[in-house]
N, C-alpha and C positions, 0 to 999 in steps of 0.2 A: 522705403528704400530712398536714400539720398541720391540726388542727381548732380553730376559734376557741373560746375559753373566756372567760367573763366575768371569771374570776379574774385574767386577764392583761390585761384591758382598761385603757386609759389615757384620761385626759381632760385637755385643756389649754385655757386661756382667756386671751384678750388683748383689751383694749379697742381699738376702731378709731378712727383719725383721720378716715377717710372711710367713710360707710355702705356696707357691702357689699364693702369691700376689706380682706382679712385683712392685718394688719401683718406685716412681715418678721421681727420679733423681739419680745421682751417677753412671751412666754407664761409662764403659771404653771400648775403641776400642781395639778389640783383633785381633792380626794377626793369620791367619789360612791358611792352604794349601787346605783343602777340608773338606766337612762335609756330612754325611748321616742322620743327625738329622732331624726327621720329624714325623708327626702323621699319623697313618693309621687306618682305620676302615673297616674291612672286612665285607663281606656279608655272611649270613647263607642261604644255599640253602634250599628251602622248601622241607619237607619230606612228605607232605600230599598226600594221595591217593584218587582216585575216581574222578579226574578232567581231565582224559585223559592222553595222553603221554606228553603233554607240561606242564612244571612245573608252579607252582604259583609264585608270586613275592617273591624275597628274602627279608629277614629282616636284619637290621643293627646289628652288633656285638659291643663289647666293643672297646673303643679307646685305642690305644697303641702309646705312644710317646717316642721314644728313638733313638739312633744312635751314630755314632762315629764322633769325631772332630779330624782332624789331625792338630797339631799345631807345630810351631818351638820351640825348646828348647833354650830359650834365657835368658838373665840376669834379665829381669823385668817382662814381661807379663806371663812367666811360673809360677811365684809365685802365680797368681790367681788360676791356676789349682791345684797347690800344696795345697793351702788353702782349696779348695773344696774337695780334696781327703783326706787330713789329719786333717783338722781343722785349726783354727787360730794359727799362729806361735808365738813363744816367740822371741821378737825382742830386740837386744842389740846394744849399740853404741850411743854416745852423738851426733855425727855428721857422715856424710857419710865418709866411707862406713858403712852400717848397716848389721848386721848379723841376718837373719831370720831362726829360727830353728823350723822345722815341725816334730812332733813326731807321731808315729803310736799308735794305741790303744784307740783313742778317741771314746766314745760311741755316742756323739752328733756331727754330721757333719753339716756344714752350707749348706743351699739350696741357689740357685741363679736363676736369670732369664737371659735368653740368647735370643737375638734378631738377626735374620738373615734377611738381606734386599737385595732386588733386585730392585733398583730404577727405572729401565727402565719400569717395568710393570705398576705401581709400586706394589710391594708385600713385606710387612714386617711381618714376622712371629715371634711372641713372645712365647717363651717356658718358662712357669713358673714352679716352683717346681722342678728345675733340681738338680740332685745329681750325683756325680761321682761314677760310679760302678767300673771302673778299669782305670789304667794309665800304659802304657807300651811303651817301646822304645828299640831300638837295637843299640849296639855299634859295629862299624865296622872300617875298615881302611880308607874308603873314602865314598863320597856321602853326601847328605844333611841330617842333623840330625833333625829328627822330632819325636814327641811322638803322640800316639793314645790315646785319651780320650774317654772312653765309658760313655755315659750320659743317665740317666733315667729321663724323665720329666713327670710332671703331665698331661700336655695337651698343645695344640697349639691354639693360637688366631691369625688370619690373618687379617690385616688391610692395608689400602693404604697409611697411614702416619706413620712415625716412632714414636714409643712411648719412644725411648731412648734419644730423644733430640739430643744434640751435645755431643757425647761421648768424654771423656778425652783421649788424645793421650798417648802413651807410647813410650819411646825411645827404638828402636829395636837394640839390640846387641846380635846376635846369637852366640851360641857355635857351634863348628864344631867337626867332628870326630877326627880331628887332635889334638884338645885340650883335648881329653879323655885319662884317665889312670885308670887301675884296680890294686888294691893292695890286698894282702892276709896277714892278721895280720901285716899290716904296711909295707910289702915288695912287690915290684912290681912282678906281675905274668908274666913270660916270655912266649913267643910262643903262645899268645892268638890270635886266628883268628877272633872270633866274640863273642858277648855276648848279651843275651836278658834279660830284666828286666820287670817284671809285678807285680804291686801292685793292689790287688783287695779288695774292701770293701764288696763284696758278699751281695749286697743290696737285701732285702726282700720286694717286692712290697706289699702294703696293698690294696688288690683288694676287696674293699667293694662294696655293691650295691648302686649305685648312679644314679640319673636321667641323668647326663651328661656323664656317662660311664668312667669317669676319675678315677685314683687311689687316695686313701687318703694320700698316702705318701710312702716313701721307707726307711726302717730301716736298718742300717748297722749290719751285722752279723759277724761271725768270719772272720777276715782279713787274707790275704795270700800274701806272697812275694815270688815269684818263678822266675825261669829263667833257662838259661843254659849258659855254657861257653864252647866254642870249642877251644881246644888247640892242637898244634902240639906236638905229643908224644915225650918228650925228657927226662923225669925222672919219678920217681914213687911217687913223693911227694903227688899229689892229690889223686892218686889211694890208697896210703897207708892210707891217712886220711879217705877215704871212707870205707876201710876195718876195720879200727879201730873204726869207728862210732863217731869220734870226731868232734867238731864244730870249725869253724874258723870265723874270721871277714872279710867280703869282703867289699871293698870300691870302689865305682864307682864315678869318679869325672871329672869335666871339669874346666879348668882355662883359662881366657883370660889374655893377656899381660897387660891390663889396671886394673887388680885386681879383676874383677868379678869372682865368683866361685860358682859352683853347686856341691854338694857332697851328694851321697846317701850311707849311711853306714848300712849294714845288720850285726847286732851284733852277731848273732849266726846262721851260715850257715852250713847245713849238705849236704854232697855229696853222691850220690849213686855210687855203684861200676859199672863202665861203661864196655860196651863190646868194647874191643880194637881189631879192625879188620885191616887186611892188604889187602886193595882193589887192589893193584897193585904195580908197581914200584915207584909211587909217594910217597910223605911224608905221614906218618901215623898220623891220627888225632883221638882224643878222645873227646866225648861230655859228659859233666857232667850236668845233669838236677837237679840243686840244689834247696833246699827249706830252707827258713829262719824260725826261731822260736823265741819266746821271750827269751831274755837273762836274767838270774837270777840277775846278778850283775847290769846291766843297768836298768832293769825293763821294757823293751819294745823290740819290734822286730827290728825296724829300725828308723833311724833319717835322715832327709833330711835338709841340710844347704844351704841356698842361701845367698850369699854376693853380695850386689849391693848398688846403691845410693838411692833407694826408702826407705822412712822413715817408712812406715807402709802398711800393707795389711788389 
């Protein structure tokens, strides 16, 4: 008997025309590092009395299908997750390279079907009606650059044969921490130790009464773009901005030597006044837990731009 191994696991994604209905074709093979996506159905313990000390049989509760997918931040496949999180992009360019611009604030987000496969068993789990609840990653000096995608699905269907067919491949070109830069109002921020970025759609699950125990959908609510920046304390620029209550534009971007580029621009970022501690003889650091808001001039909270050779998402 073959035993399942993560090294042979597969993942395929396709956007849906109708929520909760997996498309018959059009799946793309997605690179991923790990996933906790799955469906669970807990048991409700019997509360009945009069049957002795031993309880009666439990009953099934509602089905919950969600989890996280850890994916590499690359020049092509990451665009599918951006489309799921922000909506379809505006693409410009007559030929490669193409510029895909994703904007925050869309009320209607696309749903997608995601299949994970373990061919040894075999076990192929199709998650239909998937929506991205949040997308987050960390900028650091070294290490592997990955993002965590929080997914809410309608349900899970497990079969022994893949329903995704032969997924279309993607050319994997990963960005690395070495390719990352942070700017404030167009100027590089010095002395940055690390940074965290989280974009959340704040999905509202539609938990109606159904015979199959699944949800009816997940509607996006007020979005949020938050994070933190840890800096070595060298000047009062960021602290003074926090005291003044002024907004600035923060830009987080990665660039490859071959021209591919990923940029997240938070148009109006507000900084809290941080506690500046002196923990000992080592360097002093300050952490700014920033929040982004809608910018009046631009008309939105953030813009994500992806430049690559893919013509469309």
